[in-house]
C-alpha positions in Angstrom: -148.7 147.4 46.6 -145.1 148.0 47.7 -144.8 150.9 45.3 -148.0 152.5 46.7 -146.5 152.3 50.2 -143.3 153.8 49.1 -145.2 156.6 47.3 -147.3 157.3 50.3 -144.2 157.4 52.5 -142.5 159.8 50.2 -145.6 162.1 50.2 -145.8 161.9 53.9 -142.2 162.8 54.3 -142.6 165.7 51.9 -145.6 167.0 53.8 -143.7 166.7 57.0 -140.8 168.6 55.4 -143.1 171.3 54.0 -144.8 171.8 57.4 -141.4 172.0 59.1 -140.2 174.4 56.5 -143.2 176.5 57.1 -142.6 176.6 60.8 -138.9 177.4 60.4 -139.7 180.4 58.1 -141.7 182.0 60.9 -138.8 182.2 63.3 -135.1 183.3 63.3 -132.5 182.6 65.9 -130.2 185.3 67.3 -126.7 184.2 66.5 -124.6 186.3 68.8 -124.5 188.6 71.9 -126.3 188.3 75.1 -129.5 186.9 73.6 -127.5 184.3 71.5 -129.6 181.3 70.6 -132.9 183.0 71.5 -135.7 182.6 69.0 -137.5 185.6 67.3 -141.0 184.6 66.1 -142.9 186.6 63.4 -146.2 186.3 61.6 -146.5 184.9 58.1 -146.5 187.6 55.4 -146.0 187.1 51.6 -143.4 189.9 51.4 -141.4 188.9 54.5 -138.2 187.4 53.9 -135.9 187.3 57.1 -132.1 187.9 56.7 -130.5 184.5 56.8 -128.2 183.6 59.7 -125.2 183.3 57.4 -125.8 186.8 55.9 -126.2 188.2 59.4 -123.0 186.4 60.6 -121.0 188.0 57.6 -122.6 191.4 58.2 -121.6 191.3 61.9 -118.1 190.0 61.1 -117.6 193.3 59.0 -119.3 195.6 61.5 -117.6 194.0 64.5 -119.0 191.6 67.2 -119.4 194.3 69.9 -121.8 197.2 68.9 -121.6 198.9 72.3 -122.5 202.6 71.9 -123.7 202.2 68.2 -127.0 203.1 66.8 -128.8 200.7 64.4 -131.3 201.7 61.8 -133.4 198.6 60.6 -135.4 199.7 57.6 -138.0 197.4 56.5 -137.6 195.5 59.8 -139.9 192.6 59.1 -138.7 189.7 61.3 -136.5 192.2 63.3 -133.5 189.8 62.9 -131.0 192.5 62.2 -132.3 195.0 64.9 -132.6 192.3 67.7 -129.1 190.9 66.7 -127.7 194.5 67.0 -129.4 195.0 70.4 -128.1 191.6 71.5 -124.6 192.8 70.5 -124.8 196.0 72.7 -126.2 198.6 70.4 -127.2 201.8 72.3 -130.2 202.2 70.2 -132.1 200.3 67.6 -134.7 201.9 65.3 -136.9 199.6 63.4 -139.2 200.7 60.7 -142.0 198.5 59.6 -145.2 199.4 57.8 -147.2 196.1 58.2 -149.5 196.5 61.4 -149.4 192.7 62.2 -145.7 192.4 61.9 -145.1 195.6 64.0 -147.3 194.1 66.7 -145.1 191.0 66.7 -142.0 193.2 66.9 -143.5 195.0 69.9 -144.2 191.7 71.5 -140.7 190.5 70.9 -139.3 193.7 72.3 -141.2 193.2 75.5 -139.9 189.7 76.0 -136.4 190.9 75.3 -136.8 193.7 77.8 -137.9 191.1 80.3 -134.9 188.9 79.6 -132.5 191.8 79.9 -134.0 192.9 83.4 -133.9 189.3 84.5 -130.4 188.9 83.4 -129.2 192.2 85.1 -130.9 191.1 88.4 -128.6 188.0 88.8 
């Protein structure tokens, strides 16, 4: 009986982990700039693989933390992590290219929320 309880607990923990892993793969956190710590959510898609935070951190260490006046081209935008990260760090313009309609809608929704945050922050 004890082994059955242990096995059930292990399966339950694995299910919780799998569920949380699924939730975490549908969001990324902005790691720098004015929107630091904000969450970007995006729909599930088999081909979508967001750029991990550690890789984004390395990229922006190479490019510089302040992108004021720069233009960012985010081809295969997907989650939008690179584009929104660039905008958060002051990029003058960010161009995101995405062919999946559902993902494009999510990017536009995130952009709308980001614009709302920017106008709210500038009015303070």
